[in-house]
SEFI-955947 format. One line per field, with one value per residue (C-alpha): residue number from 0; residue in one letter; chain; x, y, z. Coordinates in Angstrom, 1 decimal. Layout:
<rs>
n	c(NUM;...) $
res	c(a;...) $
chain	c(A;...) $
px	c(X;...) $
py	c(Y;...) $
pz	c(Z;...) $
</rs>
This chain:
<rs>
n	c(0;1;2;3;4;5;6;7;8;9;10;11;12;13;14;15;16;17;18;19;20;21;22;23;24;25;26;27;28;29;30;31;32;33;34;35;36;37;38;39;40;41;42;43;44;45;46;47;48;49;50;51;52;53;54;55;56;57;58;59;60;61;62;63;64;65;66;67;68;69;70;71;72;73;74;75;76;77;78;79;80;81;82;83;84;85;86;87;88;89;90;91;92;93;94;95;96;97;98;99;100;101;102;103;104;105;106;107;108;109;110;111;112;113;114;115;116;117;118;119;120;121;122;123;124;125;126;127;128;129;130;131;132;133;134;135;136;137;138;139;140;141;142;143;144;145;146;147;148;149;150;151;152;153;154;155;156;157;158;159;160;161;162;163;164;165;166;167;168;169;170;171;172;173;174;175;176;177;178;179;180;181;182;183;184;185;186;187;188;189;190;191;192;193;194;195;196;197;198;199;200;201;202;203;204;205;206;207;208;209;210;211;212;213;214;215;216;217;218;219;220;221;222;223;224;225;226;227;228;229;230;231;232;233;234;235;236;237;238;239;240;241;242;243;244;245;246;247;248;249;250;251;252;253;254;255;256;257;258;259;260;261;262;263;264;265;266;267;268;269;270;271;272;273;274;275;276;277;278;279;280;281;282;283;284;285;286;287;288;289;290;291;292;293;294;295;296;297;298;299;300;301;302;303;304;305;306;307;308;309;310;311;312;313;314;315;316;317;318;319;320;321;322;323;324;325;326;327;328;329;330;331;332;333;334;335;336;337;338;339;340;341;342;343;344;345;346;347;348;349;350;351;352;353;354;355;356;357;358;359;360;361;362;363;364;365;366;367;368;369;370;371;372;373;374;375;376;377;378;379;380;381;382;383;384;385;386;387;388;389;390;391;392;393;394;395;396;397;398;399;400;401;402;403;404;405;406;407;408;409;410;411;412;413;414;415;416;417;418;419;420;421;422;423;424;425;426;427;428;429;430;431;432;433;434;435;436;437;438;439;440;441;442;443;444;445;446;447;448;449;450;451;452;453;454;455;456;457;458;459;460;461;462;463;464;465;466;467;468;469;470;471;472;473;474;475;476;477;478;479;480;481;482;483;484;485;486;487;488;489;490;491;492;493;494;495;496;497;498;499;500;501;502;503;504;505;506;507;508;509;510;511;512;513;514;515;516;517;518;519;520;521;522;523;524;525;526;527;528;529;530;531;532;533;534;535;536;537;538;539;540;541;542;543;544;545;546;547;548;549;550;551;552;553;554;555;556;557;558;559;560;561;562;563;564;565;566;567;568;569;570;571;572;573;574;575;576;577;578;579;580;581;582;583;584;585;586;587;588;589;590;591;592;593;594;595;596;597;598;599;600;601;602;603;604;605;606;607;608;609;610;611;612;613;614;615;616;617;618;619;620;621;622;623;624;625;626;627;628;629;630;631;632;633;634;635;636;637) $
res	c(m;e;e;g;a;a;g;p;q;g;e;a;g;l;w;p;g;v;g;a;g;l;l;l;w;t;a;a;a;v;l;l;p;v;l;l;t;c;w;c;s;v;r;r;a;r;r;e;e;a;l;r;r;g;r;g;l;g;p;g;s;r;h;s;l;g;l;g;s;g;h;t;w;l;y;t;d;l;f;p;r;p;t;y;c;s;l;c;g;q;a;a;l;l;g;s;s;c;l;s;c;g;l;c;v;h;e;a;c;q;a;r;a;q;r;r;l;r;c;k;e;s;v;q;a;p;g;g;g;p;g;g;w;e;g;g;l;g;a;p;g;g;g;l;g;a;p;g;g;w;e;g;a;p;g;g;g;p;g;g;w;e;g;g;l;g;a;p;g;g;g;l;g;a;p;g;g;g;l;g;a;p;g;g;w;e;g;a;p;g;l;q;a;d;p;g;p;l;p;p;a;p;g;l;q;p;h;h;w;v;r;g;n;l;p;i;c;n;s;c;a;a;c;g;l;q;c;g;s;q;p;r;l;c;d;c;r;c;c;w;c;q;r;v;a;h;d;g;c;l;s;l;l;p;t;a;c;d;l;g;p;l;r;r;a;i;i;p;p;r;y;l;y;t;a;i;r;q;r;a;s;p;a;s;q;l;s;s;i;c;p;e;n;w;c;p;i;l;v;l;a;n;a;r;s;g;n;n;m;a;q;s;l;m;g;e;f;r;s;i;l;n;p;v;q;v;v;d;l;g;c;s;t;p;l;k;a;l;q;l;c;t;l;l;p;s;h;a;v;r;v;l;v;c;g;g;d;g;t;v;g;w;v;l;d;a;i;d;e;m;k;y;k;g;q;d;q;y;i;p;h;v;a;i;l;p;l;g;t;g;n;d;l;s;n;t;l;g;w;g;p;g;y;t;g;d;v;t;a;e;a;i;l;q;k;v;l;d;g;d;p;m;k;l;d;r;w;r;v;r;v;t;k;g;f;y;s;f;h;g;p;k;i;f;s;m;n;n;y;f;s;i;g;p;d;a;l;m;a;l;n;f;h;e;c;r;e;q;s;p;f;l;f;s;n;r;i;i;n;k;a;v;y;f;f;y;g;t;r;d;c;l;i;q;a;c;k;d;l;d;q;k;i;e;l;e;l;d;g;e;r;i;s;l;p;k;l;e;g;i;i;v;l;n;i;a;y;w;g;g;g;c;r;l;w;e;g;t;g;d;i;s;p;p;p;a;s;h;n;d;g;l;l;e;v;v;g;v;y;g;s;f;h;c;a;q;i;h;v;k;l;a;n;p;v;r;l;g;q;a;h;t;v;r;l;i;l;k;n;s;a;m;p;m;q;v;d;g;e;p;w;v;q;g;p;c;t;v;v;i;t;q;k;t;q;a;l;m;i;s;p;p;g;e;q;l;d;d;d;v;s;l;a;t;q;p;d;t) $
chain	c(A;A;A;A;A;A;A;A;A;A;A;A;A;A;A;A;A;A;A;A;A;A;A;A;A;A;A;A;A;A;A;A;A;A;A;A;A;A;A;A;A;A;A;A;A;A;A;A;A;A;A;A;A;A;A;A;A;A;A;A;A;A;A;A;A;A;A;A;A;A;A;A;A;A;A;A;A;A;A;A;A;A;A;A;A;A;A;A;A;A;A;A;A;A;A;A;A;A;A;A;A;A;A;A;A;A;A;A;A;A;A;A;A;A;A;A;A;A;A;A;A;A;A;A;A;A;A;A;A;A;A;A;A;A;A;A;A;A;A;A;A;A;A;A;A;A;A;A;A;A;A;A;A;A;A;A;A;A;A;A;A;A;A;A;A;A;A;A;A;A;A;A;A;A;A;A;A;A;A;A;A;A;A;A;A;A;A;A;A;A;A;A;A;A;A;A;A;A;A;A;A;A;A;A;A;A;A;A;A;A;A;A;A;A;A;A;A;A;A;A;A;A;A;A;A;A;A;A;A;A;A;A;A;A;A;A;A;A;A;A;A;A;A;A;A;A;A;A;A;A;A;A;A;A;A;A;A;A;A;A;A;A;A;A;A;A;A;A;A;A;A;A;A;A;A;A;A;A;A;A;A;A;A;A;A;A;A;A;A;A;A;A;A;A;A;A;A;A;A;A;A;A;A;A;A;A;A;A;A;A;A;A;A;A;A;A;A;A;A;A;A;A;A;A;A;A;A;A;A;A;A;A;A;A;A;A;A;A;A;A;A;A;A;A;A;A;A;A;A;A;A;A;A;A;A;A;A;A;A;A;A;A;A;A;A;A;A;A;A;A;A;A;A;A;A;A;A;A;A;A;A;A;A;A;A;A;A;A;A;A;A;A;A;A;A;A;A;A;A;A;A;A;A;A;A;A;A;A;A;A;A;A;A;A;A;A;A;A;A;A;A;A;A;A;A;A;A;A;A;A;A;A;A;A;A;A;A;A;A;A;A;A;A;A;A;A;A;A;A;A;A;A;A;A;A;A;A;A;A;A;A;A;A;A;A;A;A;A;A;A;A;A;A;A;A;A;A;A;A;A;A;A;A;A;A;A;A;A;A;A;A;A;A;A;A;A;A;A;A;A;A;A;A;A;A;A;A;A;A;A;A;A;A;A;A;A;A;A;A;A;A;A;A;A;A;A;A;A;A;A;A;A;A;A;A;A;A;A;A;A;A;A;A;A;A;A;A;A;A;A;A;A;A;A;A;A;A;A;A;A;A;A;A;A;A;A;A;A;A;A;A;A;A;A;A;A;A;A;A;A;A;A;A;A;A;A;A;A;A;A;A;A;A;A;A;A;A;A;A;A;A;A;A;A;A;A;A;A;A;A;A;A;A;A;A;A;A;A;A;A;A;A;A;A;A;A;A;A;A;A;A;A;A;A;A;A;A;A) $
px	c(0.0;2.8;4.5;1.3;0.7;4.3;4.0;1.3;2.8;6.2;4.5;2.6;5.8;7.5;4.9;5.2;8.9;8.1;5.3;7.4;10.2;7.7;6.2;9.7;10.6;7.3;7.7;11.3;10.2;7.5;9.2;12.7;11.6;9.5;12.4;14.8;12.5;12.1;15.8;16.5;13.8;15.2;18.7;17.7;15.7;18.8;21.0;18.6;18.4;22.2;22.3;19.9;21.8;25.3;27.3;25.8;24.0;20.3;17.6;17.3;20.6;22.6;20.1;19.1;20.0;23.7;27.1;27.0;28.2;28.0;26.3;22.6;22.7;19.8;20.3;19.0;18.8;19.4;20.5;18.1;20.9;24.6;26.4;30.0;31.3;32.5;35.4;36.8;35.5;34.1;30.6;27.9;24.6;23.5;24.7;24.0;23.6;23.8;20.6;22.5;25.6;24.8;27.7;27.1;29.2;29.3;28.2;31.8;33.1;30.6;32.5;35.6;33.5;31.9;35.4;37.1;34.5;33.0;29.3;27.6;28.2;25.2;27.4;30.9;33.3;34.4;38.0;37.5;38.6;36.8;35.0;37.1;37.0;34.9;37.4;38.6;41.8;43.5;40.7;41.4;39.4;41.5;42.8;46.1;48.9;46.6;46.5;44.2;45.2;42.6;39.4;40.8;43.2;45.3;48.8;48.2;50.4;51.8;48.3;47.2;44.4;44.4;48.1;49.6;51.9;54.7;53.6;53.6;49.8;49.0;49.3;50.8;53.2;53.2;53.0;49.8;47.7;46.9;47.0;49.4;50.0;49.1;46.8;44.6;42.5;43.2;44.8;41.8;42.9;41.8;42.5;45.4;47.4;45.2;46.0;42.4;40.1;41.7;40.5;37.9;38.4;37.9;34.3;32.9;31.1;33.3;32.1;31.7;32.6;31.3;32.8;30.8;27.2;26.0;22.3;21.2;20.9;23.4;25.9;29.3;29.1;32.4;32.3;28.6;29.3;27.7;29.3;29.5;29.0;32.0;31.4;33.5;33.6;34.3;33.5;32.0;28.9;28.7;26.1;25.4;24.8;24.1;26.6;28.4;31.8;34.4;37.5;39.6;37.2;37.1;39.9;37.8;34.9;34.7;36.1;33.3;29.9;26.8;24.5;22.7;19.3;17.6;20.1;17.3;15.9;19.2;20.8;24.5;26.5;28.7;25.6;24.6;28.1;28.1;24.5;25.2;28.7;28.4;24.9;26.2;27.8;26.6;23.8;26.0;28.2;25.3;23.7;27.0;26.7;23.1;21.9;19.8;16.1;16.8;13.8;15.0;12.7;12.3;10.9;9.0;7.9;5.8;6.9;3.6;1.3;-0.9;1.1;4.5;6.2;7.8;11.0;12.1;11.1;13.2;16.2;15.5;15.1;18.3;20.3;19.2;19.0;21.2;20.5;19.5;16.6;14.9;13.4;11.6;8.8;9.1;12.5;11.8;8.8;7.7;8.4;12.0;12.4;11.0;13.6;15.8;13.7;15.1;18.5;17.1;15.9;12.5;9.5;11.7;11.3;8.8;7.9;6.9;4.8;4.9;2.0;-1.7;-4.1;-3.3;0.4;-0.3;-2.4;0.5;2.8;0.4;-0.1;3.7;3.7;1.0;3.4;6.1;3.6;3.0;6.8;7.0;8.7;6.2;8.9;10.1;6.7;7.0;4.6;3.4;3.0;1.7;2.8;-0.3;0.7;-2.3;-5.6;-8.2;-6.0;-9.0;-6.9;-4.3;-7.1;-8.7;-5.4;-4.6;-2.0;-4.1;-5.9;-2.7;0.9;1.5;5.2;4.8;6.5;10.2;11.6;13.2;9.8;8.1;10.7;10.4;6.6;7.0;9.5;7.1;3.9;1.5;1.0;-2.5;-4.3;-6.3;-8.7;-8.0;-10.6;-10.7;-13.1;-13.9;-15.6;-17.0;-18.5;-22.1;-23.4;-20.9;-17.6;-14.7;-12.3;-11.0;-12.5;-10.9;-9.4;-8.8;-7.5;-9.6;-8.4;-10.8;-14.0;-15.8;-18.5;-20.8;-22.6;-21.9;-18.7;-17.2;-18.1;-16.4;-13.3;-13.4;-13.7;-10.9;-8.6;-9.2;-8.5;-5.3;-4.0;-4.5;-2.9;-0.8;1.1;-2.2;-2.6;0.3;-1.7;-4.2;-6.6;-6.7;-7.4;-10.4;-11.6;-11.7;-13.7;-16.1;-16.5;-17.4;-19.7;-21.6;-21.9;-23.3;-26.0;-27.5;-26.9;-27.7;-25.9;-26.4;-30.1;-32.4;-29.5;-31.9;-33.6;-30.3;-28.6;-29.3;-27.6;-26.9;-25.4;-24.2;-26.5;-29.6;-31.3;-31.7;-34.6;-33.2;-34.9;-34.6;-30.8;-28.1;-25.1;-24.0;-20.8;-19.1;-16.9;-14.0;-12.7;-14.4;-13.6;-14.8;-14.5;-11.7;-12.6;-16.3;-17.4;-20.0;-21.3;-21.5;-23.7;-25.5;-28.3;-28.9;-29.4;-26.1;-25.5;-24.1;-20.4;-17.9;-14.2;-11.4;-10.4;-13.6;-14.1;-17.2;-18.1;-20.6;-22.9;-24.6;-26.6;-26.8;-29.5;-27.1;-24.2;-26.2;-26.9;-23.2;-22.5;-25.1;-23.5;-20.1;-21.4;-23.4;-26.9;-28.0;-27.4;-26.7;-29.0;-27.6;-28.2;-26.4;-23.2;-21.8;-18.8;-19.6;-21.1;-22.5;-23.8;-25.3;-25.4;-28.1;-28.0;-26.3;-22.7;-22.0;-18.9;-17.2;-14.1;-11.9;-9.8;-9.9;-9.1;-12.2;-13.4;-16.7;-18.2;-20.9;-23.2;-21.3;-21.3;-19.2;-18.3;-16.3;-14.7;-12.0;-8.5;-6.1;-5.1;-2.3;0.1;-0.2;1.1;-0.9;0.8;1.8;-0.9;-3.5;-7.0;-8.6;-12.1;-13.2;-12.1;-14.1;-17.2;-16.9;-16.4;-19.3;-21.9;-24.6;-24.8;-27.7) $
py	c(0.0;2.4;1.6;2.2;5.4;6.5;6.0;8.5;11.0;10.7;11.2;14.2;15.7;15.1;16.8;20.4;20.4;19.1;21.5;24.5;23.4;23.0;26.4;27.9;26.4;27.5;31.0;31.1;29.8;32.4;35.4;35.0;35.6;38.5;40.1;39.4;41.1;44.1;44.4;44.3;46.9;49.3;48.7;49.5;52.6;53.9;53.2;55.0;58.0;58.1;58.1;61.1;63.1;62.3;64.7;64.8;61.5;61.7;62.9;66.6;67.2;68.2;69.1;72.5;75.4;75.5;74.2;71.2;67.8;64.3;61.0;60.3;56.9;54.5;51.4;48.0;44.7;42.7;44.0;42.8;41.5;40.4;43.5;44.4;47.0;50.0;50.6;47.1;45.2;42.3;40.9;42.6;41.2;44.2;47.7;51.2;52.6;56.2;57.4;60.0;58.3;54.6;53.6;50.5;49.9;47.7;49.2;49.0;50.8;53.6;56.1;55.7;55.8;59.1;60.6;59.1;58.5;61.7;61.8;63.4;67.1;69.4;72.5;72.4;75.2;75.5;75.4;72.3;69.8;66.8;64.5;61.4;58.5;59.7;62.5;63.5;63.6;66.8;68.1;69.6;66.7;64.0;62.5;61.4;63.8;66.1;66.8;64.0;61.2;58.7;59.1;62.2;60.3;62.7;63.3;63.2;60.9;58.6;58.2;56.6;54.1;52.5;51.9;54.7;55.0;52.5;51.5;47.8;47.7;48.8;51.8;52.3;49.6;48.1;44.3;44.7;46.1;49.5;50.8;48.8;46.1;42.5;42.5;45.3;47.4;46.5;43.3;42.1;40.1;41.0;44.7;45.5;48.7;51.6;55.3;55.9;58.8;62.1;65.4;67.2;70.6;73.5;74.4;71.0;68.7;65.6;62.1;60.9;57.3;54.9;51.4;48.2;47.2;48.1;47.9;44.6;44.3;47.0;47.3;49.1;52.5;51.8;48.1;47.2;44.1;43.5;45.1;44.0;40.3;39.1;38.2;41.0;44.8;45.7;48.1;51.6;53.7;57.5;58.8;61.8;60.3;56.8;55.3;52.1;51.0;48.2;49.2;48.9;50.8;54.1;55.6;55.1;57.3;61.0;62.7;65.2;64.1;65.2;64.3;61.6;61.4;63.5;66.4;68.9;68.1;68.2;71.3;71.1;71.6;74.2;76.2;76.4;77.5;80.3;81.4;81.6;83.1;85.3;86.6;89.6;87.4;87.8;85.6;84.1;82.6;80.8;79.8;78.1;75.7;74.8;72.1;73.1;73.6;73.4;72.7;71.8;69.7;70.2;67.1;67.8;64.6;63.9;60.7;60.4;60.4;57.4;54.1;55.5;55.0;58.5;57.4;54.9;57.3;60.1;57.7;57.0;60.7;61.6;59.1;60.7;64.4;66.8;65.9;69.5;69.1;66.4;67.7;65.8;68.0;66.3;68.1;71.4;73.6;74.0;77.8;77.2;74.5;76.7;79.4;77.3;78.6;82.1;80.9;79.4;81.0;82.6;80.4;77.4;75.3;72.5;71.0;67.4;67.0;63.4;63.1;63.5;66.3;67.9;68.0;69.6;72.3;72.9;73.5;75.7;77.9;78.3;79.4;82.0;83.3;83.7;85.9;88.1;88.5;89.8;86.6;86.1;85.6;82.5;80.8;77.1;74.8;71.9;68.2;65.5;62.0;60.7;59.0;59.9;58.2;60.0;61.8;63.5;66.5;64.2;62.2;65.4;66.6;63.3;61.9;58.9;57.8;56.6;55.6;51.8;51.6;50.3;53.4;54.0;57.3;58.1;57.7;59.9;62.7;62.4;62.8;65.9;67.4;66.6;67.6;70.3;73.5;74.3;76.4;75.4;77.7;78.3;79.5;81.4;80.0;82.6;81.3;83.9;82.9;84.0;87.3;89.4;88.2;89.9;87.3;87.3;84.9;81.6;81.7;78.5;77.9;75.4;73.4;70.5;70.9;72.2;70.2;70.2;67.0;63.2;63.2;65.9;63.7;60.7;62.8;64.1;60.6;59.3;62.2;61.7;58.0;58.6;61.1;58.5;55.6;56.8;53.5;51.8;54.1;53.0;51.5;53.1;50.1;50.3;54.0;53.4;50.6;53.0;55.5;52.7;51.8;55.3;55.8;52.6;53.7;57.1;55.3;54.1;57.1;59.9;62.6;65.3;64.9;68.0;70.1;71.9;73.4;74.6;76.2;78.8;78.7;81.6;81.3;84.6;86.4;84.3;82.3;78.6;76.6;73.4;69.9;67.6;67.1;65.9;67.3;70.1;69.8;72.6;71.3;72.9;69.7;66.8;64.0;63.7;61.1;59.0;58.8;59.6;62.1;63.7;66.5;64.3;61.6;58.9;58.8;60.3;63.9;65.8;68.4;71.9;71.7;72.1;72.6;73.2;76.5;78.2;80.3;78.5;76.3;73.4;72.9;69.6;68.1;64.5;62.8;61.0;58.5;55.8;58.2;58.9;55.2;54.9;57.7;56.0;52.9;54.9;53.9;57.4;61.0;63.9;66.8;69.5;72.8;75.0;76.8;80.1;82.4;83.1;80.7;81.8;79.4;80.5;77.9;79.2;76.9;73.8;72.6;70.7;68.9;70.8;70.1;71.9;69.6;66.8;69.1;68.6;70.4;70.9;74.4;76.2;78.9;80.8;82.3;80.7;82.7;81.1;83.4;82.9;83.5;83.0;80.5;78.0;76.9;73.1;70.4;67.5;64.4;64.7;64.0;63.5;64.6;65.6;64.5;68.1;68.8;65.7;66.8;70.3;68.9;66.6;69.2;69.7;73.2;75.3) $
pz	c(0.0;0.8;-2.5;-4.4;-2.6;-3.2;-7.0;-7.8;-5.4;-7.1;-10.5;-9.2;-7.9;-11.3;-13.4;-12.1;-13.1;-16.5;-17.0;-15.9;-18.3;-21.2;-20.4;-20.4;-23.8;-25.3;-24.1;-25.4;-28.8;-29.1;-27.6;-29.1;-32.7;-31.6;-29.6;-32.5;-34.9;-32.6;-32.1;-35.9;-36.5;-33.9;-35.2;-38.8;-37.6;-35.8;-38.9;-41.2;-38.8;-38.6;-42.4;-42.5;-39.9;-41.1;-43.2;-46.6;-45.9;-46.5;-48.9;-48.8;-46.9;-50.0;-52.6;-51.4;-53.7;-52.6;-53.4;-51.1;-52.2;-50.8;-51.3;-50.7;-49.1;-49.0;-46.8;-48.0;-46.2;-49.4;-52.8;-55.5;-57.8;-57.6;-56.3;-55.5;-53.1;-55.1;-52.6;-51.7;-54.7;-52.6;-53.1;-51.0;-49.9;-47.9;-47.5;-48.9;-52.4;-53.5;-55.1;-57.2;-58.6;-58.0;-55.8;-53.7;-50.6;-47.5;-44.2;-43.0;-46.2;-46.2;-44.1;-46.4;-49.5;-48.3;-48.1;-51.1;-53.8;-55.2;-55.9;-58.9;-58.6;-58.6;-59.2;-60.8;-61.5;-65.1;-64.1;-61.9;-64.5;-65.7;-63.3;-64.4;-62.0;-59.1;-58.7;-62.1;-64.1;-63.3;-61.0;-57.6;-56.0;-57.5;-60.7;-62.2;-61.3;-59.3;-55.6;-54.4;-56.8;-57.9;-55.9;-54.3;-52.0;-49.9;-51.1;-54.8;-56.9;-54.3;-52.8;-56.1;-56.5;-53.1;-53.2;-55.2;-58.0;-57.6;-54.1;-53.2;-52.9;-56.4;-58.7;-62.2;-63.1;-59.7;-59.0;-57.0;-59.9;-61.4;-65.0;-67.2;-64.6;-65.2;-62.3;-63.6;-61.2;-57.6;-58.7;-60.7;-63.8;-67.3;-67.6;-69.8;-70.2;-71.1;-70.9;-69.8;-70.8;-71.6;-70.3;-72.6;-74.0;-71.5;-71.0;-71.9;-69.4;-68.5;-68.0;-64.4;-64.5;-61.8;-61.8;-61.7;-60.8;-64.3;-65.4;-66.9;-70.7;-71.6;-74.4;-74.6;-76.2;-78.0;-79.2;-78.7;-76.6;-73.2;-70.2;-66.6;-67.3;-65.2;-61.6;-60.2;-60.1;-63.7;-66.5;-66.1;-66.4;-66.7;-64.2;-66.5;-70.0;-68.7;-71.3;-70.3;-71.5;-70.9;-68.9;-72.1;-74.3;-72.3;-74.4;-77.5;-76.3;-76.7;-73.7;-73.4;-72.0;-73.9;-71.0;-72.9;-74.7;-72.0;-72.2;-72.8;-69.3;-67.4;-65.8;-66.4;-63.2;-64.9;-65.8;-62.1;-61.1;-63.7;-62.9;-59.2;-59.2;-62.2;-62.5;-64.4;-67.1;-70.7;-71.8;-74.5;-71.9;-70.3;-73.6;-74.7;-71.7;-72.4;-74.8;-77.8;-77.2;-73.4;-71.2;-67.7;-65.5;-61.8;-59.9;-56.7;-54.9;-51.8;-50.2;-48.2;-51.2;-51.9;-52.2;-51.1;-54.5;-54.4;-52.6;-55.2;-58.0;-56.5;-56.7;-60.4;-61.2;-59.3;-61.3;-64.6;-63.7;-61.8;-58.1;-57.4;-59.7;-57.5;-54.3;-51.5;-50.3;-46.9;-46.5;-48.3;-49.2;-52.8;-52.7;-51.7;-54.3;-57.0;-56.4;-58.7;-61.5;-61.0;-62.1;-65.3;-68.6;-68.5;-69.3;-70.0;-66.8;-66.5;-63.1;-62.5;-59.4;-58.0;-55.6;-55.3;-56.0;-52.6;-53.5;-56.9;-55.1;-52.7;-55.6;-57.5;-54.3;-54.2;-57.9;-57.0;-54.3;-57.0;-58.9;-55.9;-55.5;-59.1;-60.5;-63.3;-65.9;-64.0;-63.7;-64.8;-66.5;-64.3;-65.2;-62.9;-62.0;-60.0;-56.8;-54.7;-54.0;-56.1;-58.7;-60.3;-61.6;-63.1;-64.8;-66.2;-67.7;-69.3;-67.0;-65.9;-62.7;-61.0;-61.6;-61.2;-62.0;-65.6;-67.2;-66.8;-65.4;-68.8;-70.5;-67.9;-68.4;-72.2;-71.9;-69.9;-72.4;-75.3;-73.5;-74.7;-72.6;-71.4;-68.7;-65.6;-63.8;-60.2;-57.8;-54.5;-51.8;-49.1;-46.0;-43.6;-40.3;-39.7;-41.0;-39.0;-37.7;-35.9;-37.3;-40.8;-43.3;-44.2;-47.7;-49.7;-53.3;-55.3;-58.3;-58.3;-56.4;-53.3;-51.6;-48.6;-47.5;-47.6;-49.7;-47.5;-44.4;-46.0;-46.6;-43.0;-41.5;-43.8;-42.8;-39.1;-39.4;-41.4;-38.8;-36.0;-37.9;-40.8;-41.2;-42.3;-45.4;-47.6;-50.4;-52.8;-52.6;-48.8;-49.0;-51.3;-49.1;-46.1;-48.2;-49.1;-45.5;-44.4;-47.4;-46.5;-42.9;-43.9;-46.0;-42.7;-40.6;-43.1;-41.1;-43.8;-44.5;-45.0;-46.4;-48.7;-45.6;-44.1;-47.1;-49.7;-53.2;-55.6;-59.0;-60.5;-58.0;-58.9;-56.2;-57.0;-55.7;-54.2;-54.3;-51.3;-51.2;-48.8;-50.6;-53.1;-55.2;-57.1;-59.9;-61.8;-63.5;-65.3;-62.8;-59.2;-56.4;-57.9;-61.6;-61.9;-64.6;-62.4;-64.7;-67.7;-66.2;-68.2;-70.7;-74.1;-72.9;-73.1;-70.4;-71.3;-72.3;-69.4;-69.4;-66.8;-68.4;-69.5;-66.4;-65.4;-62.4;-62.6;-59.6;-58.9;-56.0;-54.6;-52.6;-50.3;-50.1;-51.8;-54.7;-54.9;-55.2;-58.0;-59.9;-59.7;-61.3;-63.9;-62.6;-61.9;-62.8;-60.4;-60.0;-62.3;-60.7;-63.2;-64.3;-63.0;-62.8;-59.1;-56.6;-53.2;-50.5;-47.1;-44.4;-42.1;-39.1;-37.7;-38.5;-41.7;-43.2;-46.0;-48.2;-50.7;-52.9;-50.2;-47.3;-45.0;-41.9;-39.9;-40.5;-38.5;-40.0;-42.6;-46.1;-48.8;-51.9;-54.8;-57.4;-60.0;-58.7;-61.6;-64.3;-63.8;-66.6;-66.9;-69.3;-70.9;-72.3;-76.0;-78.5;-75.7;-76.6;-73.3;-72.4;-72.0;-75.6;-76.8;-75.1;-76.5;-80.0;-79.9;-78.7;-81.3;-82.9;-81.6) $
</rs>
């Protein structure tokens, strides 16, 4: 009996230890991956923050309108293709790449690369010599026989290419490698003696050769064969004209760089130096530096717009254009960025806005400020690369409902160069509280539309949700799904009912009798609500013609959120209230949601007056027949 009693007691005493051990191992198996992931995330965030705050390391730190230089590093956990460090020549799985010149380096080599490898120069003095190999032949920053040697190494000649001229580690004719040595560059086999590129004639733009990590499917500009096919750091690419060449073919190419097929869009670095330092220089001196039919493009990108594609696009544009031409609006304001236009020929600049309709409005407001400052001769034309959620203005001007990455950066810039100039009406929305107010009125600029009612309520709910959790709104589809959710909810709540009893509408001073409505929308462009042609509607009856540059506004009404959904799928028509040059709305009582171009707020009793402000200079894609033009052409003669 004692043995039988002892058995279960011994088992019971054993199980708590086993259970505790199992619990411990389970907790370790669950928590360890979580903690490791958090540690890696914090480490990466600190590394990226260090890159932004370091000397010349980060988007926006070097590309203000100044003479700064330095690399714009972007850290990556895994390079997308076989990559070799531009400094040590070893294979690299992770590290940093420069968005401007294309250098790729290990994390351990980054500090040395920042000091020794020159980046693409935004501004270059005419007497500075050619760019040569990340430092230049005969340039003050580096080059053969110059103070700084290859890659700008201190000491000049003896410093050499990571070993120096005649040094044991490498250099010209040295056993370790260098020009004319059996070992080639840095001891790498295969490169025979080659005198290298000669300096171009004074006043011409030199090539800026970057070695290795060439784009796929390329061909040598000299011999036509493929470059960069060997599994090592070999062959070269000019980060200005984008030509590639074998190491042994460099001497066969012209010494001067023509800036490539998109030379019309690029600001030569020597032009900026001359324009900044010698403003009083004759126009002939500046024109001799510029390509024929020069039309420089300034890219303004908003990294927070829509599906967050702006960051990668800025890197592509920086690799093609002068880095000073690409501005992140998260680091600089549009007005500050547009001051570059004052250094360029009058009416020659074109601006490409990468973002949503709100970003476009921000840039157009900055252009209006330039007009107020008396800088009318420097006003640029504006093109749009749609990265937002709705993109109604972009759709109206022919740039499409949204960019999906299917068009290369080169093709986008070529479209902007070949685009057709046009005008866009801009309107002033003046909101005055009550009948008498001691406070000044609110003033808004309108490009797309003004609305009061259910669609403004959806925009307000979306805006508040995005402010609380911005990390959730990184995809255009998710954004539209959130709009759909709030629209469905309002179908049940009907928060804006009986609007016709709370508001008065006047078109050009004439009082309009309103039916039973929940919302009023004032349109300047053809599209509304993410791609719906609201004024056009459906059916055989054609409405009066409308255009975005005719000085008229179109005013429509909707019965509610469900009616808006029916209009989107072409099952219903809006209530067309008329067209006018001036629109006046009086909100008599209660508070209602309002919006101007997607900027929502809740407004109490007030008077809203919409009048024309100015006309903006825009660009439509080449050969694109706009929908407004089609509707005007198809109108029957009366």
